[in-house]
C-alpha positions, 0 to 999 in steps of 0.5 A: 911084049909087056910094054906093047900090051901096056901101051895097048891098054892105055890107048884102049882106056883113052878111047873108052874114056872119050867114048863114054857118055857124059854125066855130072861130076859135081853138084848140080845147080838149079838156078831160080832167077827170082826170090823163093816162092815164085813160079821159077823157084817152084819149078826148080824145087819140083825138079829137084825133088823129082830128080832126087826122089826118083834117083835120076841123077847121081850127084847132089842137086841144089836150088840157088836163088838169084833174083833181079832184073826180071830174071837177067841176074840169074841168067847172067850168072848161068851164062858165065858157066860156059860148057859146064853141064852141071848148071841149069836155070829155070826160064820162060817167055821172059827170056825172049820178051825182056830182050824184045822190050829192051830191058835185057840183051840176053836171048835164048841163043846165049844159052843151051836150051834143054827142055820145056816142062810145064805150062799154065793156061791163060783165059779170056774172062768176063762178068757172069752177066756179060752179053758176051757168051763166047770169044767170037761174041767178044771179038765181034764187039771189039772189032765194031768199036774197040774203045767200047770194050776196055780190057784189063791186063796186069801187071804191065803190057808186054807179058803173056796175058797181053800177048795172048789177046793181041794174037786173038785179035790178029787172028780175028782180023782186028788191028791189035794196036786199036785194043783198049787196055787198062793196066793194073799193076797189082795184076789179078788182085786188082783186075778181079775186083775191077771186072766184078765192079764193071770197070772193065768189060773183060780181062786176059788173065791166068786161069788160076786167078779167075777159076774160083770166081768162074766156078762160083758163077760170078765170072764167065771164062769165055775160052782158054789158050790150051790145045784141048779142053781142060777136064777141070773146066767143063763147058769151057771151050778152047780158042781153037774149038771156037775157030781161032787158031791160037794156042798159048802156053804160059810155059816154064822150062830149063836152059843150061850154060852156053857151049854144052857138047852134044853128049851133055845135051843128050844126058839131060834129054835122057834125064828130063825125058824120064823125069816127066814120066815119074810119079813124083813129077806128075803128082807135084804138077797136079798139086800145083795145077800145072799141065805137062808141056814137055819138049826135048832140047831139039824141039824146045830150040825150034819152039823158042825160035818160032815164039821169038818171031811171033812175039817180035811181030806182035810187039812191033805191031803195037809199038812196044818193041824197042 
């Protein structure tokens, strides 16, 4: 009888162990695939602070910087941690764009998508005394003569800023391949003086880079890529409000190593779903001027598939896809 009872207890324990929810058993690594100070690094450190301060995980959380290759060095490191749910990395549209542009073979399918977390928004901006008062004014002028409306973009073609205006042009019935771009490798540091100096007619650029000039009355933001008006930008309409069905987040999120089991994904869904509701997370992203852009693992996987298709079409249409 004792032997039978002992066997029963062992079997029950085994079934209980297999049915128990997964959770990390060692230090959690947040891989920032760039140097300290950039967007990926800042995201990892805000996530680290939120997870620790709000006591959402039981294990230690560290940030590991692995710069190089436009993110590919850090992501390749993550790819080597197959099935290990303690390894996460910051990501963004570059994971898709690098592959489409031929600079990396990695795609989101090489990993386990976990969450989109935050977004910054992109603007179309002109000089304060520009004759273009709305995005429709600008697009009408471009459609009439694309060569007469040089557009500043940086630091290169194929980034989010560039893709935004390609989508706007396509939505307006303009051939994206006909747009006239002037590329500024120094990005905002070169584009802002160029616009103020009249060397370009408009720019597609992160809102944060022109916000102060707009508030000072030196530039005019014609529209933003957010889904709804921004409270800190009164009087500026979204592209959707102006009749162009384009919402374009410059988002960042989290991917995990490949081969995670459903219970591992479920664990992180629970953690990040709670994290984005915490005081620590909300205070940190507000301080950085970020917007909440949370998607759980299932929604984010679908989003990545849709965005890859959109980017593929856009880059192919202007001859940039490799």
